[in-house]
N, CA, C and O of each residue as an XYZ file, in Angstrom:
268
protein
N     -23.603    -12.722     -6.026
C     -22.635    -12.178     -5.013
C     -21.810    -10.959     -5.758
O     -21.409    -11.104     -6.913
N     -21.550     -9.548     -4.887
C     -21.002     -8.894     -5.286
C     -19.415     -8.573     -4.928
O     -18.892     -8.318     -3.843
N     -18.962     -8.664     -5.996
C     -17.360     -8.007     -5.846
C     -16.904     -6.946     -5.512
O     -17.149     -5.949     -6.192
N     -16.142     -6.874     -4.411
C     -15.903     -5.629     -3.928
C     -14.565     -5.263     -4.763
O     -13.868     -6.079     -5.366
N     -14.351     -3.871     -4.674
C     -12.937     -3.376     -5.251
C     -12.096     -3.429     -4.197
O     -12.542     -3.165     -3.080
N     -10.680     -3.792     -4.378
C      -9.621     -3.801     -3.487
C      -8.514     -2.949     -3.936
O      -7.976     -3.170     -5.021
N      -8.205     -2.159     -3.306
C      -6.758     -1.362     -3.568
C      -5.713     -1.813     -2.712
O      -5.964     -2.694     -1.890
N      -4.291     -1.200     -2.822
C      -3.139     -1.425     -2.298
C      -3.029     -0.211     -1.288
O      -3.214      0.883     -1.820
N      -2.793     -0.200     -0.084
C      -2.426      0.781      0.689
C      -0.966      0.801      1.271
O      -0.197     -0.061      0.845
N      -0.614      1.495      1.992
C       0.647      1.230      2.471
C       0.769      0.839      4.097
O       0.077      1.258      5.025
N       1.830     -0.062      4.123
C       1.465     -0.993      5.540
C       2.240      0.150      6.755
O       2.386     -0.091      7.953
N       2.607      1.265      6.107
C       3.344      2.420      7.421
C       2.253      2.961      7.789
O       1.872      2.633      8.912
N       1.482      3.840      7.093
C       0.569      5.214      7.168
C      -0.609      4.800      6.601
O      -1.405      5.683      6.921
N      -1.269      3.871      5.861
C      -2.319      3.629      5.367
C      -2.675      4.314      4.046
O      -3.824      4.157      3.632
N      -1.858      5.018      3.376
C      -2.242      5.674      2.222
C      -2.470      5.027      1.243
O      -1.984      3.898      1.321
N      -3.119      5.276      0.130
C      -3.258      4.768     -1.088
C      -2.357      5.005     -2.020
O      -2.533      4.536     -3.144
N      -1.497      5.591     -1.796
C      -0.554      6.314     -2.437
C       0.603      5.560     -2.892
O       1.552      6.111     -3.449
N       0.534      4.080     -2.625
C       1.560      3.041     -2.748
C       1.793      2.869     -4.112
O       0.800      3.014     -4.825
N       2.955      2.569     -4.717
C       3.238      2.294     -6.264
C       4.206      1.343     -6.237
O       4.836      1.155     -5.196
N       4.440      0.666     -7.294
C       5.411     -0.316     -7.708
C       6.782      0.379     -8.178
O       6.792      1.202     -9.093
N       7.892      0.003     -7.513
C       8.769      0.755     -8.126
C       9.337      0.051     -9.196
O       9.747     -1.051     -8.834
N       9.546      0.347    -10.656
C       9.884     -0.186    -11.988
C      10.998     -0.476    -12.155
O      11.539      0.630    -12.174
N      11.770     -1.209    -12.298
C      13.322     -1.477    -12.780
C      13.137     -2.681    -13.778
O      12.083     -3.282    -13.984
N      14.586     -2.962    -14.463
C      14.550     -4.000    -15.617
C      14.636     -5.255    -14.973
O      14.707     -6.123    -15.843
N      14.662     -5.761    -13.783
C      15.100     -6.752    -13.038
C      13.774     -6.911    -11.948
O      13.626     -8.049    -11.502
N      12.971     -6.049    -11.568
C      11.880     -6.431    -10.388
C      11.188     -7.405    -10.630
O      10.775     -7.624    -11.769
N      10.965     -8.064     -9.760
C      10.379     -9.906    -10.148
C      11.262    -10.802    -10.667
O      11.078    -11.889    -10.119
N      11.880    -10.833    -11.238
C      12.906    -11.634    -12.001
C      13.988    -11.923    -11.301
O      14.252    -13.114    -11.140
N      14.744    -11.037    -10.802
C      16.422    -11.225    -10.176
C      15.899    -10.629     -8.448
O      16.433    -11.045     -7.420
N      15.201     -9.994     -8.468
C      15.012     -9.166     -6.878
C      13.711     -8.883     -6.752
O      13.103     -8.614     -7.788
N      13.069     -8.879     -5.615
C      11.401     -8.957     -5.237
C      11.057     -7.499     -5.478
O      11.886     -6.595     -5.377
N       9.913     -7.345     -5.768
C       9.160     -6.140     -6.137
C       9.743     -5.348     -5.172
O      10.070     -5.871     -4.106
N       9.958     -3.990     -5.396
C       9.749     -2.871     -4.220
C       8.469     -2.023     -4.885
O       8.121     -1.711     -6.024
N       7.909     -1.807     -3.368
C       6.851     -1.037     -3.311
C       6.949      0.255     -2.347
O       7.284      0.096     -1.173
N       6.635      1.607     -2.888
C       7.091      2.989     -1.924
C       5.776      3.705     -1.914
O       4.917      3.599     -2.789
N       5.722      4.253     -1.117
C       4.897      5.343     -0.574
C       5.000      6.622     -1.232
O       5.896      7.438     -1.012
N       4.156      6.751     -1.955
C       4.266      8.867     -2.377
C       4.053      9.812     -1.163
O       4.285     11.020     -1.209
N       3.657      9.245     -0.230
C       3.043     10.264      0.859
C       4.442     10.841      1.278
O       5.360     10.178      1.761
N       4.450     12.133      1.025
C       5.657     13.075      1.546
C       6.142     12.650      2.864
O       7.317     12.387      3.121
N       5.259     12.607      3.594
C       5.737     12.218      5.441
C       5.818     10.734      6.085
O       6.015     10.395      7.252
N       5.581      9.913      4.831
C       5.722      8.336      5.075
C       7.111      8.403      4.576
O       7.966      8.781      5.377
N       7.471      8.086      3.353
C       8.557      7.915      2.771
C       9.004      6.094      2.472
O      10.033      5.593      2.018
N       7.539      5.396      3.030
C       7.885      3.784      3.038
C       8.482      3.218      1.674
O       8.106      3.621      0.573
N       9.414      2.279      1.858
C       9.976      1.611      0.549
C      10.235     -0.005      1.081
O      10.955     -0.333      2.024
N       9.533     -0.800      0.306
C       9.867     -2.189      0.760
C       9.310     -3.122     -0.015
O       8.898     -2.683     -1.089
N       9.136     -4.445      0.203
C       8.408     -5.489     -0.554
C       6.835     -5.722     -0.501
O       6.066     -6.227     -1.318
N       6.622     -5.119      0.875
C       5.062     -5.641      1.192
C       3.957     -4.274      0.865
O       4.479     -3.178      1.065
N       2.870     -4.256      0.510
C       1.815     -3.459      0.624
C       0.719     -4.412      1.492
O       0.717     -5.637      1.619
N      -0.140     -3.482      2.000
C      -1.513     -4.370      2.355
C      -2.704     -4.000      1.266
O      -2.771     -2.912      0.694
N      -3.469     -4.903      1.111
C      -4.551     -4.906     -0.090
C      -5.961     -4.800      0.769
O      -6.199     -5.846      1.373
N      -6.774     -3.936      0.919
C      -8.053     -3.807      1.494
C      -8.879     -3.702      0.529
O      -8.541     -3.549     -0.645
N     -10.362     -3.796      1.058
C     -11.428     -3.514     -0.032
C     -11.451     -1.619      0.270
O     -10.917     -0.972      1.172
N     -12.262     -1.187     -0.849
C     -11.940     -0.215     -0.984
C     -13.054      1.196     -0.440
O     -12.957      2.418     -0.550
N     -14.109      0.261      0.182
C     -14.529      1.174      1.500
C     -14.505      1.021      2.872
O     -15.180      1.430      3.816
N     -13.066     -0.026      2.643
C     -12.697     -0.257      4.231
C     -11.349      0.531      4.406
O     -10.877      0.520      5.543
N     -10.588      1.293      3.315
C      -9.524      1.862      3.178
C      -9.241      3.119      4.332
O      -8.156      3.241      4.902
N     -10.470      4.065      4.577
C     -10.284      4.788      5.833
C     -10.420      4.363      6.867
O      -9.973      5.037      7.796
N     -10.999      3.245      7.130
C     -11.228      2.889      8.367
C      -9.551      2.031      8.543
O      -8.752      2.348      9.424
N      -9.374      1.276      7.834
C      -7.644      0.696      7.709
C      -6.826      1.994      8.140
O      -6.330      1.897      9.262
N      -6.604      3.110      7.512
C      -5.823      4.116      7.909
C      -6.041      4.603      9.254
O      -5.033      4.811      9.928
N      -7.305      4.847      9.823
C      -7.044      4.976     11.142
C      -6.637      4.241     12.279
O      -6.419      4.734     13.385
N      -6.554      3.206     12.015
C      -6.399      2.193     12.748
C      -5.007      2.204     12.974
O      -4.469      2.390     14.065
N      -4.329      1.953     11.668
C      -2.904      2.391     11.822
C      -2.110      3.394     12.422
O      -1.025      3.341     13.001
N      -3.100      4.578     12.088
C      -2.246      5.843     12.573
C      -2.612      6.175     14.109
O      -2.076      7.098     14.723
N      -3.835      5.096     14.800
C      -3.762      5.210     15.999
C      -5.423      5.882     16.408
O      -5.970      5.774     17.505
N      -6.025      6.630     15.084
C      -7.152      7.223     15.531
C      -8.447      6.352     15.523
O      -8.825      5.528     14.691
N      -8.995      6.754     16.647
C     -10.729      5.728     16.377
C     -11.388      6.423     15.609
O     -12.508      6.058     15.253
């Protein structure tokens, strides 16, 4: 069975430009925070979506209402 690569995507816009904010207390004292680097989105929060790499475009279209 082949393993598929999974990537993190933004739950708001579907962009794969989601990154973990690094602080000295992340994950220890406070929950980890992720942010979207897409200039039009600006998402920041504790949640990201993980999808298979070949399904990322399909997920992005579904999130943005495109068919």
